[in-house]
N, C-alpha and C positions, 0 to 999 in steps of 0.2 A: 497471483502469487500465493504459494503454499506457506502457511505459517506453522512453525514447530516450536514447542516449548521444551527445553532441556533442563532438567534439574541436576545440579552437581552437588556433591557432598564435600568438595574440597574448596579452598579459597579461590582457586582459579583453574582454568583449563587452557591449554595452548590452542591458538587459533586453528592450526592444521588438524590437531586432534579433535577439536570440536566438529569440524566439517565431516570428518570420517564418522565420529560417534553419532552425529545427528542423521547420517545417511545422505547428506548432500553430496558427498564425494564417495565413490565406491572404494577407493584405496587411499592409503596415506600418500602415495606418490602423486595421485591426481590432486589431492588437497594441497600438497606442497607446490605443485606447478601452478595451480589456480591462484594461490596467494602470491607467488613470485611474479606471475604475469599481470598482477593488478586487477584480477577479476573478482576480488572479494571486498565487500564494503563492511567496515567495522564502525558501528554507530554513525552510518551515513557517509563515511569517508573511505576512499581507497586505502587499503593497508597491505603492504608488501612484506611485513615481518611475520613469518610463519610461527615464530615463538611468542607472538604477542599474547599477553595474559588477558584472557577474557573472564570477566567476573560477573556475578549475578547482577542483572539489570542491563547488561550490554546486549546489543542487537547486531547480528552478523547476517549479511545477505550474500547469497551466491547461487547462481543458476536458477533463479526463480523461487528460491527457498529463503524465507526470513526466519532466522533462528533467534529466539529470545532465551537468554540464560536465566534460570531461576535459582 
């Protein structure tokens, strides 16, 4: 599993935007579909809300990539 740390300068980032920003998904459309299809784990649980607010300290996993938000 590849681990990536992403630093954000805002209070939160939306889940689908994070996947694209971190490079786990190539496009916003791919990120949207992955979330809606239940392929994304948010803090260890399946999350199907693409607008989910991801804050520092949260972990998101998709396609063998674990993203930690700082």
